[in-house]
C-alpha positions as CSV (number, residue, x, y, z in Angstrom):
1,M,-18.1,14.3,3.1
2,Q,-16.7,17.0,5.4
3,N,-12.9,17.6,5.1
4,M,-12.6,15.0,2.3
5,Q,-10.7,17.6,0.2
6,N,-7.9,17.3,2.8
7,L,-7.5,13.5,2.4
8,N,-5.0,13.2,-0.4
9,H,-3.2,10.1,0.7
10,L,-4.8,7.0,2.3
11,V,-2.9,4.0,3.5
12,L,-4.5,0.6,3.9
13,F,-3.3,-2.4,5.9
14,P,-5.6,-5.2,4.6
15,D,-5.0,-7.6,7.6
16,G,-7.0,-10.6,8.7
17,N,-7.1,-12.8,5.6
18,G,-5.6,-15.8,7.4
19,H,-7.8,-15.3,10.4
20,W,-10.9,-15.0,8.2
21,A,-9.9,-18.3,6.5
22,R,-9.5,-20.1,9.8
23,K,-12.7,-18.7,11.2
24,G,-14.6,-20.0,8.1
25,N,-12.6,-23.3,8.0
26,M,-11.6,-22.6,4.4
27,P,-8.3,-22.8,2.5
28,S,-6.1,-19.7,2.7
29,V,-6.0,-19.3,-1.0
30,L,-9.8,-18.6,-1.0
31,A,-9.4,-16.0,1.7
32,Y,-6.7,-14.2,-0.2
33,K,-8.7,-14.4,-3.4
34,K,-11.7,-12.7,-1.6
35,G,-9.2,-10.2,-0.1
36,Y,-8.0,-9.3,-3.5
37,E,-11.5,-8.9,-4.9
38,N,-12.2,-6.6,-1.9
39,L,-9.1,-4.6,-2.7
40,V,-10.3,-4.0,-6.3
41,D,-13.6,-2.8,-4.9
42,F,-11.8,-0.6,-2.4
43,C,-10.0,1.2,-5.2
44,Y,-13.3,2.0,-6.8
45,W,-14.7,3.3,-3.5
46,C,-11.7,5.5,-2.9
47,K,-11.7,6.9,-6.4
48,D,-15.4,7.7,-6.1
49,R,-14.8,9.6,-2.9
50,G,-12.0,11.8,-4.3
51,V,-9.0,10.0,-2.8
52,K,-6.0,10.9,-5.0
53,M,-3.5,8.4,-3.7
54,L,-3.9,5.0,-2.1
55,T,-1.0,3.0,-0.7
56,V,-1.6,-0.7,0.2
57,F,0.8,-2.5,2.5
58,G,1.1,-5.9,1.0
59,F,4.3,-7.6,2.0
60,T,6.7,-6.4,4.7
61,T,10.5,-6.9,4.9
62,E,9.8,-9.1,8.0
63,N,7.6,-11.4,5.9
64,W,10.7,-12.8,4.3
65,K,11.3,-14.6,7.6
66,R,8.2,-16.7,7.2
67,A,8.5,-20.4,6.2
68,P,9.7,-20.7,2.6
69,K,6.4,-22.4,1.6
70,A,4.4,-19.4,2.9
71,V,6.7,-16.9,1.1
72,D,6.4,-18.8,-2.1
73,F,2.6,-18.9,-1.8
74,L,2.5,-15.1,-1.4
75,M,5.0,-14.5,-4.3
76,D,3.0,-16.8,-6.6
77,L,-0.2,-15.0,-5.6
78,L,1.3,-11.6,-6.3
79,E,2.6,-12.8,-9.7
80,N,-0.8,-14.2,-10.7
81,I,-2.6,-11.0,-9.7
82,M,-0.1,-9.0,-11.8
83,I,-0.5,-11.2,-14.8
84,S,-4.3,-11.0,-14.5
85,N,-4.4,-7.3,-14.1
86,I,-2.0,-6.6,-17.0
87,E,-4.1,-8.8,-19.3
88,K,-7.3,-7.0,-18.2
89,Y,-5.7,-3.6,-18.7
90,L,-4.5,-4.4,-22.2
91,K,-7.8,-5.9,-23.3
92,N,-10.4,-3.9,-21.4
93,K,-10.8,-0.2,-22.3
94,A,-12.9,0.4,-19.2
95,W,-9.9,-0.6,-17.0
96,Q,-7.7,1.8,-19.0
97,E,-10.2,4.6,-18.5
98,L,-10.1,4.1,-14.7
99,G,-6.8,6.0,-15.0
100,I,-5.0,4.2,-12.2
101,R,-1.2,4.6,-12.0
102,V,0.6,1.7,-10.3
103,R,3.9,2.1,-8.4
104,I,5.8,-0.4,-6.3
105,L,7.4,0.7,-3.1
106,G,10.1,-1.5,-1.5
107,Q,13.0,-3.8,-2.3
108,K,12.1,-4.7,-5.9
109,E,15.5,-6.5,-6.3
110,R,14.4,-9.1,-3.7
111,L,11.4,-10.2,-5.7
112,P,11.6,-13.2,-8.0
113,K,12.9,-12.1,-11.5
114,S,9.6,-13.0,-13.1
115,L,7.7,-10.8,-10.7
116,Q,10.2,-8.0,-11.2
117,K,9.4,-8.0,-14.9
118,L,5.7,-7.9,-14.3
119,V,6.1,-5.0,-11.9
120,A,8.1,-3.1,-14.4
121,K,5.5,-3.7,-17.1
122,A,2.6,-2.6,-14.9
123,E,4.5,0.6,-14.0
124,E,5.3,1.3,-17.6
125,L,1.8,0.7,-18.9
126,T,0.2,3.0,-16.3
127,K,2.8,5.7,-16.0
128,N,0.7,8.4,-17.7
129,N,-2.5,7.7,-15.7
130,N,-3.4,10.3,-13.1
131,K,-7.0,9.6,-11.7
132,L,-5.8,7.4,-8.8
133,F,-2.2,6.8,-7.8
134,L,-1.9,3.3,-6.4
135,N,1.2,2.4,-4.5
136,L,1.8,-1.3,-3.6
137,A,4.3,-1.7,-0.7
138,I,6.0,-5.0,-1.4
139,S,9.1,-6.0,0.6
140,Y,8.8,-2.6,2.3
141,G,9.7,-1.7,5.9
142,G,9.9,1.7,7.6
143,K,13.3,0.8,9.2
144,W,14.7,-0.4,5.9
145,D,13.5,2.9,4.2
146,I,15.2,5.1,6.8
147,L,18.4,3.0,6.7
148,Q,18.6,3.0,2.9
149,A,18.1,6.8,3.0
150,V,21.0,7.2,5.4
151,K,23.2,5.0,3.2
152,K,22.4,7.1,0.1
153,I,23.2,10.3,2.0
154,V,26.5,8.8,3.2
155,E,27.4,7.7,-0.4
156,Q,26.8,11.2,-1.6
157,K,29.3,12.4,1.0
158,I,27.0,15.2,2.2
159,S,28.3,17.1,5.2
160,A,26.3,16.8,8.4
161,E,25.4,20.5,8.6
162,K,23.7,20.3,5.2
163,I,21.4,17.4,6.3
164,D,17.9,18.5,7.1
165,E,14.4,17.0,7.0
166,K,13.8,18.0,3.4
167,L,17.1,16.4,2.2
168,F,16.4,13.3,4.2
169,E,12.9,12.9,2.8
170,S,14.3,13.3,-0.7
171,N,16.3,10.1,-0.2
172,L,13.4,8.0,1.1
173,S,11.8,5.5,-1.2
174,T,8.6,7.6,-1.0
175,A,10.4,10.8,-2.2
176,G,7.9,13.0,-4.1
177,L,4.8,11.4,-2.5
178,P,2.7,13.3,0.1
179,N,2.8,11.9,3.6
180,P,-0.2,9.8,4.5
181,D,-3.2,11.6,5.9
182,L,-5.0,8.5,7.2
183,I,-4.0,4.9,7.8
184,I,-6.8,2.3,7.9
185,R,-5.8,-1.1,9.4
186,T,-8.2,-4.0,9.5
187,G,-7.8,-7.3,11.4
188,G,-7.9,-5.9,15.0
189,H,-4.2,-5.0,15.4
190,Q,-3.5,-1.5,16.6
191,R,0.1,-0.8,15.5
192,L,2.1,0.5,12.5
193,S,4.1,-2.7,12.1
194,N,7.1,-1.0,10.7
195,F,5.3,0.9,7.9
196,A,6.4,4.5,6.8
197,L,7.7,5.3,10.3
198,W,9.1,8.7,9.2
199,Q,6.2,9.6,6.9
200,S,3.5,8.8,9.4
201,A,4.6,11.2,12.2
202,Y,1.3,13.1,12.0
203,T,-1.0,10.6,10.3
204,E,-4.4,9.8,11.7
205,L,-4.9,6.2,12.6
206,Y,-8.1,4.2,12.2
207,F,-8.4,0.6,13.4
208,S,-11.1,-1.9,12.4
209,K,-11.8,-5.2,14.2
210,K,-13.1,-6.6,11.0
211,D,-10.9,-9.0,8.9
212,W,-10.1,-7.5,5.5
213,P,-12.3,-9.8,3.4
214,E,-15.4,-8.6,5.3
215,F,-14.5,-4.9,5.3
216,T,-17.3,-3.0,3.4
217,E,-17.9,0.2,1.7
218,K,-19.9,1.3,4.8
219,D,-16.8,0.6,6.9
220,L,-14.7,2.9,4.6
221,D,-17.3,5.6,5.1
222,D,-17.1,5.2,8.9
223,A,-13.3,5.6,8.6
224,L,-13.6,8.7,6.5
225,E,-16.2,10.1,8.9
226,Y,-13.7,9.6,11.7
227,F,-11.1,11.4,9.7
228,S,-13.4,14.3,8.9
229,K,-13.7,15.0,12.7
230,C,-10.0,14.9,13.4
231,T,-8.1,18.1,14.1
232,R,-5.0,18.0,12.0
233,H,-1.8,19.5,13.5
234,A,0.7,19.0,10.7
């Protein structure tokens, strides 16, 4: 595909699971299960198309304000997914050969202790893989990221005249990662929703009206075709 060599970092907002469940009059758990299965397929599709880095926006800092029951449901879901994937990775050589490196972006300390341990294990198990870099943004927010970078700079007592964009970026939670080239958001919303506000200054945006569980490989190709026709300015 034209210009695919320039797409190093793809960001996905897999929105619309709840809407898809209500539309089909089904329990939310089934919709999120289908959404997870679609995400696994999406990783394969991206890898096959030469995408080097994929970041998935899974749980925002604002999501903590949801009803405790809803938060507990999502934390339990994340924990079960982590357990399942770690078990598959340890037992299945084909999964190991995929070469996916997992990294969590966000406030790890706010996650349940049991989930923190699973996150650390997943990162340790995959730390030497390099075929696809998969970042999971959990308890992440763009405003939080900017604020914590400012706090780190203040704590280092760096004088104002020494602060530039390069130094600031080195204190973001995404330090060392390339800025996103393309953001794909499903579910019909057309906004960034507090994701990577600094990093996405020149990112191309693609919005799909489809709910995430019904997003297909053809839909990904449509997004990549859109990206291939964009004129990049930075």
